[in-house]
C-alpha positions in Angstrom: -17.6 -6.5 -54.0 -15.8 -3.3 -52.9 -18.4 -2.6 -50.3 -18.1 -6.0 -48.7 -14.3 -5.6 -48.5 -14.8 -2.2 -46.8 -17.3 -3.6 -44.3 -15.0 -6.6 -43.6 -11.9 -4.3 -43.2 -13.9 -2.0 -40.8 -15.0 -5.0 -38.7 -11.4 -6.3 -38.5 -10.0 -2.9 -37.4 -12.8 -2.6 -34.8 -11.9 -6.0 -33.3 -8.2 -5.2 -33.3 -8.7 -1.9 -31.6 -11.0 -3.4 -29.0 -9.0 -6.6 -28.2 -5.5 -5.0 -28.5 -5.3 -3.1 -25.2 -6.8 -6.0 -23.3 -4.1 -8.3 -24.5 -1.3 -5.8 -23.9 -2.2 -5.4 -20.2 -0.8 -8.8 -19.5 -1.6 -11.0 -16.5 -1.6 -8.2 -13.9 0.0 -8.0 -10.5 -2.5 -10.0 -8.5 -1.2 -12.6 -6.1 -2.1 -14.3 -2.8 0.1 -14.9 0.2 0.2 -16.1 3.8 2.2 -14.1 6.3 2.9 -14.5 10.0 3.4 -11.3 11.9 2.5 -9.0 14.8 -0.5 -6.7 14.7 0.8 -3.1 15.0 -2.4 -1.2 14.4 -6.1 -2.1 14.2 -8.9 0.1 13.1 -12.2 -1.7 13.5 -14.3 1.2 12.0 -12.3 1.0 8.8 -11.8 -2.8 8.9 -8.1 -2.1 8.6 -5.2 -4.0 10.1 -1.5 -3.2 9.9 1.3 -5.7 10.7 4.6 -4.7 12.3 6.4 -5.0 8.9 4.1 -2.3 7.4 1.7 -4.6 5.5 -1.8 -3.1 5.5 -4.8 -5.5 5.1 -8.4 -4.5 4.6 -11.5 -6.6 4.9 -15.2 -6.2 4.1 -16.2 -8.7 6.9 -15.7 -7.1 10.3 -16.2 -10.5 12.0 -12.6 -11.5 10.9 -11.2 -8.9 13.3 -13.5 -9.7 16.2 -11.0 -11.5 18.4 -7.8 -9.7 17.2 -5.9 -7.2 19.4 -2.8 -5.0 18.8 0.4 -6.8 19.7 -1.0 -10.3 18.9 0.9 -12.6 16.6 -1.3 -13.7 13.7 -1.2 -15.8 10.6 -3.0 -14.0 7.7 -4.0 -15.1 4.3 -4.6 -12.3 1.8 -5.0 -11.5 -1.8 -3.2 -8.5 -3.4 -4.9 -6.8 -6.3 -5.0 -3.2 -7.5 -2.5 -2.0 -4.8 -4.8 -3.3 -2.0 -4.4 -6.3 0.2 -7.7 -8.0 0.9 -7.8 -10.1 4.1 -9.2 -13.6 3.4 -8.5 -15.1 6.9 -6.7 -14.4 10.1 -5.8 -16.6 13.1 -3.8 -16.1 16.3 -0.6 -18.2 16.4 1.9 -19.2 19.1 5.6 -18.3 19.4 6.7 -21.5 17.7 5.4 -20.4 14.3 8.1 -18.8 12.1 7.7 -15.2 10.9 7.5 -14.0 7.4 5.9 -15.2 4.2 5.5 -18.8 3.5 6.5 -19.6 -0.1 5.1 -22.5 -2.0 7.4 -25.4 -2.5 7.5 -27.0 -5.9 8.8 -30.5 -6.1 8.6 -31.0 -2.4 12.3 -30.2 -1.6 12.8 -31.0 2.1 16.5 -30.4 2.8 18.9 -27.9 1.3 22.1 -29.0 3.1 
């Protein structure tokens, strides 16, 4: 009887030590966003793009940067995780598109006046 309690206690402690740090880490700082901005710097060898506001974006697919040039206004979709911004998509935009991040609207509020 005493031996089974010792084994059960050891197993419970092992699970608590293993699961505890994973639960304490929380949900993390990952997020996704869409931003309209101007390309300040482009390094095709490193698959690196920097916008005029300082946002750096990296990609593993060099085809995304094929038709992009410095000075071009673009709309980018990216994911932020582990202090890196991974480029998901990029497209040139016209002057009529507003700058900055596009927040999601909950409840479809259309007028704030």
